[in-house]
Backbone as CSV, one residue per row, in Angstrom:
resi,resn,N_x,N_y,N_z,CA_x,CA_y,CA_z,C_x,C_y,C_z
1,MET,42.674,-13.352,-28.829,42.255,-12.355,-27.846,41.739,-13.026,-26.574
2,LYS,40.980,-14.125,-26.753,40.490,-14.830,-25.571,41.652,-15.350,-24.739
3,PHE,42.735,-15.846,-25.452,43.886,-16.378,-24.726,44.567,-15.280,-23.925
4,LEU,44.719,-14.103,-24.564,45.362,-12.989,-23.873,44.524,-12.534,-22.672
5,HIS,43.217,-12.524,-22.877,42.320,-12.120,-21.794,42.447,-13.075,-20.618
6,LEU,42.483,-14.360,-20.923,42.603,-15.369,-19.878,43.956,-15.287,-19.203
7,ALA,45.005,-15.035,-20.001,46.353,-14.935,-19.444,46.441,-13.753,-18.491
8,ALA,45.818,-12.653,-18.893,45.817,-11.472,-18.025,45.086,-11.763,-16.730
9,ALA,43.987,-12.501,-16.843,43.211,-12.860,-15.665,44.022,-13.721,-14.722
10,ILE,44.803,-14.676,-15.316,45.635,-15.562,-14.492,46.687,-14.753,-13.754
11,GLY,47.272,-13.807,-14.473,48.278,-12.961,-13.844,47.696,-12.144,-12.710
12,MET,46.497,-11.628,-12.913,45.846,-10.820,-11.885,45.544,-11.667,-10.663
13,THR,45.123,-12.912,-10.909,44.820,-13.811,-9.803,46.050,-14.041,-8.944
14,ALA,47.161,-14.303,-9.603,48.401,-14.555,-8.869,48.825,-13.317,-8.092
15,LEU,48.680,-12.166,-8.744,49.084,-10.931,-8.106,48.260,-10.654,-6.852
16,LEU,46.964,-10.903,-6.951,46.079,-10.638,-5.820,46.246,-11.666,-4.708
17,GLY,46.693,-12.826,-5.063,46.835,-13.870,-4.062,45.500,-14.414,-3.618
18,ALA,44.455,-14.211,-4.421,43.124,-14.701,-4.064,43.015,-16.172,-4.406
19,CYS,41.965,-16.807,-3.874,41.767,-18.230,-4.123,40.845,-18.474,-5.302
20,ALA,40.526,-17.441,-6.084,39.663,-17.594,-7.249,40.412,-18.288,-8.371
21,THR,39.676,-19.005,-9.191,40.260,-19.650,-10.367,40.377,-18.643,-11.497
22,PRO,41.189,-18.931,-12.515,41.269,-18.025,-13.665,39.911,-17.795,-14.313
23,PHE,39.087,-18.798,-14.342,37.773,-18.651,-14.958,36.867,-17.731,-14.136
24,GLU,37.006,-17.804,-12.815,36.228,-16.895,-11.967,36.664,-15.445,-12.182
25,VAL,37.967,-15.243,-12.270,38.472,-13.904,-12.532,37.987,-13.408,-13.889
26,ALA,37.966,-14.313,-14.877,37.492,-13.947,-16.210,36.031,-13.512,-16.170
27,ASP,35.196,-14.196,-15.362,33.784,-13.810,-15.234,33.663,-12.409,-14.624
28,VAL,34.498,-12.142,-13.617,34.460,-10.831,-12.981,34.873,-9.751,-13.975
29,ASN,35.947,-9.996,-14.702,36.393,-9.021,-15.697,35.333,-8.786,-16.765
30,GLU,34.649,-9.870,-17.142,33.646,-9.754,-18.206,32.496,-8.847,-17.795
31,ILE,31.970,-9.029,-16.577,30.828,-8.186,-16.182,31.267,-6.747,-15.947
32,MET,32.492,-6.561,-15.460,32.933,-5.192,-15.213,33.145,-4.425,-16.516
33,ALA,33.408,-5.144,-17.597,33.584,-4.503,-18.901,32.290,-4.452,-19.706
34,ALA,31.248,-5.129,-19.211,30.016,-5.254,-19.997,29.217,-3.953,-19.984
35,PRO,28.626,-3.586,-21.140,27.749,-2.412,-21.180,26.378,-2.760,-20.611
36,ALA,25.565,-1.746,-20.409,24.196,-1.980,-19.937,23.446,-2.822,-20.968
37,PRO,22.707,-3.835,-20.528,22.008,-4.715,-21.478,20.844,-4.005,-22.159
38,THR,20.537,-4.451,-23.349,19.374,-3.932,-24.081,18.231,-4.936,-24.066
39,ALA,18.536,-6.193,-23.759,17.503,-7.235,-23.718,16.950,-7.352,-22.306
40,GLY,15.746,-7.917,-22.220,15.165,-8.229,-20.931,14.208,-7.169,-20.421
41,SER,13.711,-7.422,-19.223,12.734,-6.540,-18.587,13.440,-5.454,-17.786
42,ALA,12.658,-4.530,-17.274,13.236,-3.499,-16.406,13.878,-4.133,-15.175
43,PHE,13.286,-5.226,-14.706,13.838,-5.900,-13.535,15.182,-6.539,-13.847
44,THR,15.279,-7.307,-14.932,16.549,-7.985,-15.226,17.649,-6.982,-15.551
45,LYS,17.293,-5.867,-16.183,18.291,-4.824,-16.450,18.796,-4.217,-15.151
46,ALA,17.872,-3.952,-14.227,18.274,-3.413,-12.927,19.071,-4.441,-12.132
47,LEU,18.707,-5.707,-12.277,19.416,-6.775,-11.586,20.869,-6.846,-12.072
48,PHE,21.070,-6.726,-13.376,22.420,-6.698,-13.932,23.224,-5.561,-13.302
49,THR,22.637,-4.370,-13.259,23.335,-3.205,-12.719,23.716,-3.413,-11.265
50,GLU,22.799,-3.969,-10.474,23.075,-4.188,-9.054,24.152,-5.250,-8.846
51,TYR,24.066,-6.349,-9.616,25.079,-7.402,-9.480,26.448,-6.912,-9.953
52,LYS,26.470,-6.103,-10.997,27.741,-5.556,-11.487,28.396,-4.693,-10.417
53,ALA,27.606,-3.830,-9.772,28.149,-2.957,-8.736,28.682,-3.769,-7.556
54,TYR,27.943,-4.822,-7.179,28.395,-5.603,-6.030,29.602,-6.467,-6.389
55,THR,29.652,-6.959,-7.617,30.827,-7.700,-8.079,32.079,-6.830,-7.990
56,LYS,31.963,-5.586,-8.460,33.094,-4.648,-8.419,33.540,-4.408,-6.979
57,HIS,32.568,-4.264,-6.075,32.895,-4.050,-4.665,33.649,-5.244,-4.087
58,GLU,33.143,-6.443,-4.347,33.771,-7.646,-3.795,35.177,-7.848,-4.344
59,ALA,35.360,-7.552,-5.639,36.663,-7.792,-6.259,37.677,-6.710,-5.914
60,LEU,37.288,-5.450,-6.049,38.256,-4.365,-5.927,38.374,-3.779,-4.525
61,ASP,37.301,-3.891,-3.736,37.352,-3.354,-2.370,37.655,-4.430,-1.334
62,GLU,37.043,-5.610,-1.510,37.207,-6.687,-0.533,38.246,-7.716,-0.961
63,TYR,38.651,-7.686,-2.220,39.611,-8.650,-2.774,39.131,-10.091,-2.633
64,GLU,37.820,-10.265,-2.708,37.229,-11.607,-2.625,36.723,-11.983,-4.016
65,TRP,37.657,-12.359,-4.872,37.321,-12.609,-6.270,36.493,-13.873,-6.440
66,ASP,36.636,-14.823,-5.528,35.815,-16.026,-5.644,34.345,-15.701,-5.411
67,HIS,34.065,-14.873,-4.394,32.686,-14.460,-4.142,32.202,-13.497,-5.230
68,ALA,33.089,-12.634,-5.681,32.726,-11.709,-6.753,32.268,-12.469,-7.986
69,ALA,32.892,-13.590,-8.240,32.550,-14.377,-9.422,31.141,-14.955,-9.331
70,VAL,30.709,-15.297,-8.118,29.346,-15.813,-7.932,28.333,-14.782,-8.412
71,PHE,28.545,-13.546,-8.024,27.599,-12.492,-8.382,27.802,-12.017,-9.811
72,ALA,29.023,-12.126,-10.308,29.279,-11.785,-11.711,28.479,-12.691,-12.630
73,ARG,28.499,-13.985,-12.346,27.762,-14.927,-13.199,26.259,-14.659,-13.149
74,LYS,25.747,-14.308,-11.985,24.318,-13.995,-11.883,23.991,-12.725,-12.670
75,GLY,24.870,-11.743,-12.599,24.658,-10.518,-13.359,24.725,-10.752,-14.855
76,LEU,25.641,-11.584,-15.293,25.757,-11.882,-16.722,24.530,-12.633,-17.224
77,THR,23.970,-13.491,-16.383,22.729,-14.175,-16.763,21.586,-13.179,-16.869
78,ALA,21.501,-12.258,-15.924,20.448,-11.234,-15.969,20.577,-10.376,-17.219
79,ALA,21.813,-10.164,-17.694,22.036,-9.343,-18.889,21.423,-9.962,-20.134
80,THR,21.192,-11.276,-20.107,20.562,-11.940,-21.262,19.042,-11.800,-21.238
81,GLY,18.508,-11.236,-20.146,17.061,-11.102,-20.005,16.447,-12.176,-19.141
82,ALA,17.258,-13.087,-18.637,16.742,-14.174,-17.792,16.785,-13.761,-16.328
83,SER,15.764,-14.164,-15.582,15.754,-13.907,-14.145,16.599,-14.953,-13.430
84,VAL,17.256,-14.540,-12.368,17.988,-15.481,-11.520,17.422,-15.360,-10.114
85,ASP,17.433,-16.446,-9.391,16.818,-16.476,-8.068,17.774,-15.963,-6.997
86,PRO,17.220,-15.503,-5.881,18.079,-15.151,-4.734,18.833,-16.379,-4.252
87,GLU,19.963,-16.158,-3.602,20.780,-17.244,-3.089,20.010,-18.083,-2.067
88,LEU,20.432,-19.334,-1.926,19.867,-20.251,-0.938,20.803,-20.364,0.250
89,THR,20.253,-20.412,1.453,21.095,-20.537,2.640,21.882,-21.840,2.637
90,ALA,21.314,-22.873,2.029,21.985,-24.177,2.013,23.287,-24.156,1.230
91,ASP,23.449,-23.145,0.366,24.652,-23.073,-0.465,25.795,-22.316,0.201
92,TRP,25.564,-21.843,1.415,26.582,-21.068,2.112,26.827,-21.655,3.505
93,ASN,28.042,-21.487,3.987,28.422,-22.009,5.300,28.026,-20.984,6.362
94,LEU,26.854,-21.182,6.941,26.285,-20.214,7.855,26.219,-20.751,9.277
95,MET,26.197,-19.844,10.243,25.973,-20.253,11.626,24.530,-20.748,11.745
96,PRO,24.319,-21.941,12.314,22.967,-22.519,12.364,21.919,-21.594,12.955
97,GLU,22.311,-20.819,13.967,21.329,-19.952,14.626,20.915,-18.766,13.749
98,ARG,21.614,-18.527,12.638,21.296,-17.404,11.759,20.416,-17.815,10.576
99,VAL,20.291,-19.119,10.358,19.578,-19.597,9.170,18.093,-19.227,9.203
100,LYS,17.483,-19.277,10.368,16.047,-19.012,10.473,15.697,-17.613,9.969
101,GLU,16.447,-16.603,10.414,16.161,-15.233,9.976,16.380,-15.073,8.476
102,LEU,17.456,-15.674,7.973,17.761,-15.558,6.545,16.723,-16.272,5.687
103,ASP,16.299,-17.445,6.103,15.266,-18.175,5.350,13.952,-17.401,5.347
104,ALA,13.636,-16.790,6.495,12.399,-16.002,6.574,12.471,-14.799,5.640
105,ALA,13.626,-14.144,5.590,13.794,-12.988,4.707,13.696,-13.402,3.245
106,ARG,14.290,-14.533,2.908,14.212,-15.014,1.521,12.768,-15.361,1.149
107,ALA,12.055,-15.988,2.070,10.657,-16.344,1.812,9.818,-15.097,1.570
108,ARG,10.072,-14.039,2.342,9.344,-12.784,2.119,9.673,-12.212,0.743
109,LEU,10.954,-12.239,0.404,11.390,-11.693,-0.884,10.731,-12.430,-2.044
110,VAL,10.743,-13.748,-1.988,10.105,-14.540,-3.039,8.597,-14.264,-3.077
111,GLY,8.001,-14.067,-1.911,6.579,-13.736,-1.857,6.279,-12.411,-2.533
112,TYR,7.134,-11.402,-2.305,6.944,-10.109,-2.969,7.036,-10.268,-4.484
113,PHE,7.989,-11.080,-4.912,8.132,-11.311,-6.354,6.873,-11.980,-6.910
114,GLY,6.341,-12.941,-6.139,5.118,-13.615,-6.576,3.928,-12.678,-6.660
115,ASN,3.960,-11.593,-5.883,2.883,-10.593,-5.907,3.151,-9.462,-6.887
116,GLY,4.137,-9.662,-7.767,4.357,-8.711,-8.855,5.328,-7.591,-8.582
117,ALA,6.152,-7.708,-7.522,7.073,-6.618,-7.187,8.086,-6.365,-8.296
118,ARG,8.498,-7.421,-9.014,9.499,-7.235,-10.079,8.961,-6.374,-11.213
119,ASP,7.648,-6.450,-11.449,7.039,-5.598,-12.479,6.637,-4.244,-11.914
120,ARG,6.175,-4.235,-10.677,5.638,-3.025,-10.066,6.753,-2.047,-9.673
121,VAL,7.808,-2.561,-9.035,8.933,-1.720,-8.599,10.241,-2.444,-8.949
122,PRO,10.588,-2.494,-10.233,11.732,-3.310,-10.670,13.062,-2.917,-10.033
123,ALA,13.319,-1.618,-9.906,14.600,-1.190,-9.335,14.718,-1.611,-7.880
124,ALA,13.648,-1.406,-7.108,13.663,-1.793,-5.691,13.754,-3.304,-5.545
125,ALA,13.076,-4.040,-6.416,13.118,-5.503,-6.356,14.524,-6.020,-6.632
126,ALA,15.185,-5.430,-7.628,16.557,-5.837,-7.947,17.501,-5.509,-6.794
127,LYS,17.337,-4.314,-6.234,18.165,-3.911,-5.096,17.983,-4.878,-3.929
128,ALA,16.735,-5.247,-3.650,16.457,-6.145,-2.532,17.104,-7.508,-2.752
129,GLN,17.025,-8.037,-3.977,17.612,-9.361,-4.234,19.115,-9.339,-4.043
130,VAL,19.785,-8.350,-4.599,21.247,-8.312,-4.489,21.674,-8.033,-3.051
131,MET,20.922,-7.195,-2.348,21.259,-6.947,-0.953,21.023,-8.192,-0.088
132,PHE,20.007,-8.992,-0.461,19.816,-10.246,0.267,21.007,-11.167,0.021
133,ASP,21.418,-11.307,-1.236,22.569,-12.155,-1.557,23.815,-11.662,-0.829
134,CYS,23.997,-10.354,-0.816,25.127,-9.748,-0.112,25.050,-10.035,1.387
135,TRP,23.847,-9.897,1.943,23.639,-10.186,3.365,24.048,-11.620,3.680
136,LEU,23.604,-12.538,2.829,23.909,-13.949,3.052,25.424,-14.191,2.981
137,GLU,26.058,-13.550,2.001,27.508,-13.711,1.846,28.257,-13.159,3.052
138,GLU,27.785,-12.025,3.568,28.413,-11.435,4.753,28.194,-12.303,5.991
139,GLU,27.018,-12.920,6.079,26.748,-13.832,7.205,27.716,-15.012,7.175
140,ALA,28.033,-15.490,5.973,28.975,-16.608,5.846,30.360,-16.224,6.342
141,GLU,30.626,-14.921,6.386,31.915,-14.438,6.877,31.846,-14.012,8.348
142,GLY,30.681,-14.274,8.982,30.544,-14.017,10.408,29.978,-12.666,10.778
143,ASP,29.585,-11.874,9.784,29.009,-10.553,10.060,27.491,-10.699,10.151
144,THR,26.970,-10.663,11.371,25.533,-10.892,11.568,24.708,-9.614,11.531
145,ASN,25.353,-8.492,11.362,24.619,-7.218,11.314,25.258,-6.302,10.258
146,SER,25.337,-6.815,9.066,26.066,-6.140,7.997,25.274,-4.973,7.408
147,ASP,25.972,-4.150,6.639,25.312,-3.067,5.909,24.314,-3.623,4.895
148,CYS,24.618,-4.803,4.362,23.719,-5.415,3.375,22.400,-5.820,4.028
149,ARG,22.464,-6.330,5.231,21.237,-6.658,5.966,20.404,-5.397,6.171
150,ALA,21.054,-4.331,6.597,20.344,-3.060,6.819,19.746,-2.538,5.515
151,ALA,20.496,-2.674,4.411,20.003,-2.194,3.113,18.798,-3.000,2.649
152,PHE,18.833,-4.317,2.885,17.689,-5.156,2.503,16.446,-4.757,3.287
153,LEU,16.595,-4.615,4.595,15.449,-4.260,5.436,14.927,-2.865,5.113
154,LYS,15.798,-1.983,4.656,15.377,-0.627,4.309,14.550,-0.601,3.027
155,VAL,14.953,-1.407,2.038,14.244,-1.386,0.753,13.014,-2.299,0.760
156,GLU,12.953,-3.219,1.697,11.871,-4.204,1.728,10.477,-3.585,1.703
157,PRO,10.186,-2.525,2.471,8.825,-1.965,2.436,8.364,-1.515,1.048
158,GLU,9.307,-1.159,0.177,8.935,-0.727,-1.171,8.355,-1.872,-2.001
159,LEU,8.650,-3.104,-1.605,8.183,-4.268,-2.349,6.785,-4.700,-1.937
160,GLN,6.342,-4.227,-0.794,5.059,-4.667,-0.260,3.914,-4.018,-1.024
161,VAL,2.838,-4.787,-1.195,1.637,-4.249,-1.845,0.923,-3.382,-0.839
162,LYS,0.814,-2.111,-1.140,0.157,-1.185,-0.222,-1.354,-1.254,-0.412
163,ALA,-2.041,-1.449,0.699,-3.503,-1.528,0.637,-4.075,-0.172,0.244
164,ALA,-5.016,-0.210,-0.645,-5.660,1.036,-1.070,-6.463,1.624,0.086
165,ALA,-6.370,2.918,0.227,-7.134,3.582,1.282,-8.620,3.415,1.013
166,PRO,-9.376,3.055,2.045,-10.814,2.872,1.827,-11.469,4.161,1.355
167,THR,-12.349,4.021,0.403,-13.050,5.181,-0.120,-14.162,5.589,0.837
168,ALA,-14.116,6.834,1.255,-15.133,7.324,2.181,-16.479,7.441,1.470
169,PRO,-17.558,7.011,2.119,-18.884,7.154,1.504,-19.190,8.619,1.215
170,LYS,-19.946,8.861,0.152,-20.308,10.221,-0.221,-21.821,10.384,-0.174
171,ILE,-22.247,11.582,0.200,-23.676,11.890,0.158,-24.074,12.097,-1.297
172,VAL,-24.977,11.274,-1.772,-25.361,11.338,-3.179,-26.747,11.953,-3.387
173,LYS,-27.523,12.079,-2.303,-28.872,12.663,-2.439,-29.313,13.189,-1.080
174,THR,-29.985,14.342,-1.107,-30.480,14.942,0.129,-31.940,15.371,-0.042
175,PHE,-32.738,15.118,0.986,-34.140,15.558,1.017,-34.365,16.309,2.324
176,ILE,-35.320,17.235,2.311,-35.666,17.961,3.531,-37.188,17.934,3.722
177,VAL,-37.601,17.541,4.914,-39.013,17.532,5.300,-39.213,18.637,6.328
178,TYR,-40.200,19.526,6.099,-40.443,20.640,7.022,-41.653,20.361,7.912
179,PHE,-41.671,20.990,9.079,-42.721,20.762,10.083,-43.346,22.086,10.499
180,ASP,-44.610,21.972,10.939,-45.278,23.142,11.512,-44.638,23.492,12.845
181,PHE,-44.846,24.702,13.273,-44.269,25.168,14.525,-44.697,24.287,15.701
182,ASN,-43.712,23.825,16.449,-43.914,23.051,17.673,-44.584,21.701,17.421
183,LYS,-44.500,21.205,16.167,-45.144,19.941,15.817,-44.115,18.917,15.337
184,SER,-44.494,17.640,15.473,-43.676,16.556,14.926,-44.490,15.693,13.964
185,ALA,-45.774,16.065,13.752,-46.616,15.314,12.818,-46.239,15.672,11.385
186,LEU,-46.351,14.695,10.497,-46.012,14.908,9.092,-47.146,15.631,8.374
187,THR,-46.813,16.665,7.638,-47.803,17.397,6.847,-48.000,16.697,5.507
188,LYS,-48.985,17.169,4.733,-49.204,16.607,3.396,-47.972,16.799,2.518
189,GLU,-47.352,17.972,2.617,-46.155,18.234,1.827,-45.012,17.305,2.244
190,ALA,-44.957,17.045,3.565,-43.929,16.138,4.065,-44.132,14.729,3.516
191,MET,-45.372,14.274,3.446,-45.675,12.942,2.921,-45.282,12.838,1.451
192,LYS,-45.516,13.912,0.681,-45.119,13.905,-0.728,-43.586,13.753,-0.853
193,THR,-42.888,14.466,0.005,-41.422,14.377,-0.023,-40.948,12.976,0.326
194,LEU,-41.588,12.353,1.315,-41.181,11.011,1.721,-41.476,9.977,0.641
195,LYS,-42.528,10.188,-0.150,-42.776,9.306,-1.294,-41.654,9.428,-2.309
196,ASP,-41.176,10.657,-2.501,-40.021,10.861,-3.388,-38.772,10.172,-2.840
197,VAL,-38.622,10.219,-1.509,-37.484,9.556,-0.866,-37.530,8.054,-1.139
198,ALA,-38.707,7.452,-0.957,-38.856,6.012,-1.160,-38.563,5.628,-2.605
199,ALA,-39.052,6.427,-3.558,-38.823,6.139,-4.968,-37.334,6.248,-5.308
200,ALA,-36.685,7.296,-4.798,-35.268,7.498,-5.068,-34.413,6.395,-4.448
201,ALA,-34.804,5.925,-3.273,-34.061,4.846,-2.620,-34.076,3.589,-3.467
202,GLY,-35.211,3.326,-4.123,-35.295,2.152,-4.986,-34.403,2.271,-6.202
203,GLU,-34.227,3.483,-6.701,-33.389,3.687,-7.884,-31.902,3.759,-7.536
204,ILE,-31.590,4.524,-6.520,-30.183,4.758,-6.170,-29.574,3.616,-5.374
205,LYS,-30.409,2.960,-4.557,-29.948,1.897,-3.662,-28.748,2.365,-2.826
206,PRO,-28.970,3.360,-1.981,-27.862,3.896,-1.171,-27.341,2.865,-0.179
207,SER,-26.061,3.004,0.159,-25.480,2.094,1.150,-25.936,2.445,2.565
208,SER,-26.256,3.718,2.794,-26.717,4.166,4.110,-27.731,5.288,3.936
209,ILE,-28.689,5.346,4.867,-29.677,6.430,4.877,-29.676,7.035,6.273
210,TYR,-29.465,8.338,6.319,-29.425,9.050,7.595,-30.592,10.018,7.690
211,VAL,-31.167,10.108,8.874,-32.272,11.024,9.152,-31.841,11.895,10.330
212,ALA,-31.920,13.230,10.145,-31.469,14.149,11.195,-32.565,15.152,11.517
213,GLY,-33.038,15.165,12.776,-34.094,16.076,13.210,-33.545,17.376,13.762
214,HIS,-34.252,18.482,13.457,-33.816,19.814,13.890,-35.018,20.652,14.319
215,THR,-34.749,21.731,15.034,-35.800,22.670,15.460,-35.307,24.098,15.254
216,ASP,-36.248,25.038,15.443,-35.823,26.441,15.503,-35.418,26.753,16.938
217,THR,-35.195,28.011,17.258,-34.632,28.360,18.579,-35.669,28.752,19.630
218,VAL,-36.928,28.546,19.320,-37.956,28.875,20.308,-37.970,27.787,21.389
219,GLY,-37.868,28.208,22.657,-37.885,27.242,23.756,-36.486,26.885,24.205
220,ASN,-36.407,26.099,25.292,-35.095,25.742,25.824,-34.495,24.539,25.101
221,ALA,-33.222,24.282,25.354,-32.492,23.237,24.645,-33.063,21.847,24.913
222,ARG,-33.410,21.575,26.160,-33.928,20.247,26.514,-35.223,19.946,25.754
223,TYR,-36.120,20.941,25.724,-37.397,20.735,25.023,-37.149,20.512,23.531
224,ASN,-36.281,21.290,22.931,-36.034,21.171,21.494,-35.283,19.893,21.124
225,ASP,-34.492,19.398,22.054,-33.867,18.088,21.809,-34.937,17.018,21.656
226,LYS,-35.929,17.052,22.549,-37.020,16.064,22.471,-37.843,16.265,21.205
227,LEU,-38.106,17.515,20.842,-38.904,17.799,19.655,-38.186,17.345,18.386
228,SER,-36.906,17.610,18.292,-36.161,17.187,17.094,-36.090,15.667,17.008
229,SER,-35.998,14.998,18.177,-35.984,13.536,18.199,-37.328,12.986,17.734
230,ALA,-38.429,13.642,18.159,-39.764,13.206,17.744,-39.952,13.392,16.243
231,ARG,-39.441,14.467,15.689,-39.547,14.691,14.245,-38.759,13.634,13.456
232,ALA,-37.554,13.339,13.923,-36.756,12.305,13.263,-37.455,10.954,13.343
233,ALA,-38.077,10.655,14.502,-38.787,9.384,14.673,-39.995,9.293,13.757
234,SER,-40.694,10.405,13.537,-41.854,10.408,12.634,-41.437,10.051,11.214
235,VAL,-40.343,10.634,10.773,-39.849,10.364,9.422,-39.361,8.927,9.310
236,GLU,-38.608,8.480,10.305,-38.088,7.111,10.277,-39.239,6.099,10.232
237,LYS,-40.272,6.315,11.054,-41.410,5.401,11.109,-42.125,5.331,9.763
238,GLN,-42.330,6.493,9.114,-43.030,6.510,7.838,-42.195,5.854,6.737
239,LEU,-40.925,6.107,6.722,-40.058,5.487,5.713,-39.999,3.970,5.893
240,THR,-40.017,3.525,7.135,-40.039,2.083,7.396,-41.316,1.463,6.833
241,LYS,-42.453,2.171,7.003,-43.709,1.691,6.424,-43.630,1.597,4.909
242,MET,-42.825,2.462,4.324,-42.671,2.484,2.863,-41.635,1.473,2.369
243,GLY,-41.113,0.697,3.288,-40.199,-0.384,2.894,-38.727,-0.061,3.006
244,ILE,-38.377,1.081,3.553,-36.962,1.444,3.700,-36.478,0.995,5.072
245,LYS,-35.422,0.196,5.083,-34.898,-0.369,6.331,-33.531,0.238,6.662
246,SER,-33.047,-0.082,7.818,-31.705,0.307,8.284,-31.465,1.811,8.189
247,ILE,-32.349,2.559,8.806,-32.208,4.014,8.825,-31.474,4.427,10.094
248,ASP,-30.498,5.303,9.958,-29.761,5.815,11.107,-30.336,7.191,11.451
249,ALA,-31.118,7.267,12.533,-31.802,8.513,12.906,-31.098,9.197,14.075
250,LYS,-30.896,10.495,13.931,-30.281,11.295,14.986,-31.068,12.593,15.138
251,SER,-30.850,13.290,16.246,-31.523,14.579,16.469,-30.535,15.569,17.062
252,PHE,-30.711,16.857,16.706,-29.737,17.868,17.089,-30.355,19.099,17.748
253,GLY,-31.670,19.073,18.002,-32.293,20.249,18.612,-32.073,21.472,17.749
254,PHE,-31.615,22.582,18.378,-31.352,23.783,17.574,-29.849,24.062,17.427
255,THR,-29.015,22.996,17.544,-27.561,23.180,17.482,-27.026,23.323,16.058
256,LYS,-27.829,22.927,15.059,-27.377,23.025,13.671,-28.461,23.711,12.837
257,LEU,-28.508,25.001,12.932,-29.547,25.767,12.257,-29.256,25.898,10.765
258,ALA,-30.301,25.736,9.947,-30.161,25.998,8.519,-30.057,27.492,8.261
259,VAL,-30.824,28.245,9.054,-30.805,29.710,8.971,-30.428,30.238,10.352
260,PRO,-29.251,30.818,10.504,-28.857,31.327,11.825,-29.819,32.408,12.325
261,THR,-30.265,32.253,13.557,-31.165,33.242,14.163,-30.776,33.463,15.617
262,LYS,-31.377,34.464,16.198,-31.218,34.696,17.627,-32.073,33.696,18.397
263,ALA,-31.892,33.627,19.673,-32.702,32.748,20.522,-34.169,33.159,20.460
264,ASN,-35.039,32.127,20.642,-36.486,32.342,20.671,-37.010,33.015,19.392
265,THR,-36.501,32.533,18.274,-36.916,33.070,16.984,-37.564,31.967,16.155
266,LYS,-38.776,32.205,15.676,-39.426,31.242,14.795,-38.793,31.324,13.398
267,GLU,-38.463,30.166,12.864,-37.911,30.119,11.504,-38.308,28.788,10.874
268,ALA,-39.198,28.863,9.871,-39.751,27.654,9.254,-38.670,26.728,8.697
269,LYS,-37.587,27.299,8.125,-36.555,26.458,7.498,-35.706,25.714,8.520
270,ASN,-35.795,26.118,9.768,-35.068,25.391,10.812,-35.878,24.240,11.394
271,ARG,-37.190,24.250,11.186,-38.060,23.173,11.694,-38.104,22.070,10.648
272,ARG,-37.118,21.177,10.705,-36.933,20.280,9.571,-36.351,18.934,10.009
273,VAL,-36.454,17.959,9.075,-35.699,16.718,9.148,-34.964,16.580,7.813
274,GLU,-33.660,16.384,7.882,-32.853,16.194,6.677,-32.604,14.703,6.479
275,ILE,-32.722,14.261,5.239,-32.546,12.858,4.891,-31.393,12.766,3.903
276,TYR,-30.379,11.955,4.230,-29.200,11.828,3.398,-29.058,10.394,2.880
277,PHE,-28.736,10.278,1.593,-28.349,8.985,1.011,-26.835,8.992,0.855
278,GLU,-26.202,7.962,1.364,-24.762,7.785,1.164,-24.490,6.560,0.314
279,LYS,-23.452,6.663,-0.492,-23.081,5.518,-1.334,-21.583,5.527,-1.580
C-alpha cells in the first residue's frame, strides 16, 4: 500500500509539473487525509487544523507543492501533540528591506507565546502562527502586502494580555457630624462622632478619607460657602489631632442638601459635615 501511495504521488507530481519531490507530495497527501488529532493541547490541535488548511490551499489552489510540503510536515508534527516554532526569516529568500518588519512580527509572536497566549487563546495563537508563516512565504514570492500579512495583523490583538481595568475605590464607611445654626464649632455630640471616626479609621485603614462641609439655605451663597468651608476645616483639624492624616476636605455651601428645602429655610440635617472612607 505504501508503494502504491508513493507511486500515485509520483504520478501526481509529474502531472502537476511542480518541482516538489515524491516525498514532499506524499507529506501533503498524508496531512490532507489525516483526521483531527486526539493527542496534544488545544493549541497543537488548532495548529494542525490551520496548517492542514494552508497546505491544501498551497497545493490545490496555488499548485506550490514544495511549499505545501513545508507546512504539511509542521502540521503532521503538531498532530502528535508537539509544538512547532514559527518560520525563521533566514530560511527564506527575502528582500533585505523586508526582513526587519518580519523579524519584529516574529519576535512579537514569540513574546505572546511566552506570555501564555497558546494556553489563553489557543485558536487565535495557532491562526497567528500559520498566518505568519504564510506571510513569510508570500514575501519570498515578492508579495509585500499579502492577505496573510493582513490576517496576522488582524488576529494579533487577540494574543495580547489585556490589562485589567482598575478597580474604582468604593465608599466603605460614612459618618455625619451636625452643627448648630450658623456655627462651625464642634458640639459634644460632634466630638463623640469624631472619636468613632478615629477608631474606625484604625480598624478599616481606608485608602482615602474625604470631608465635605454643607449648610442649610439660610443666607446667601457666598456666606454659606465660607461657613461650609469653616465646618469642614473644624472637622479636618480635629481628626488631624486624633492622628488621622491625608484628609481631602471640600465644601459645598447649600448646593447639596440632605433635605431639600426652599431658600432661607433652617434645617438641622443640612448643617453638616459628611466623612467618607474609601477603600
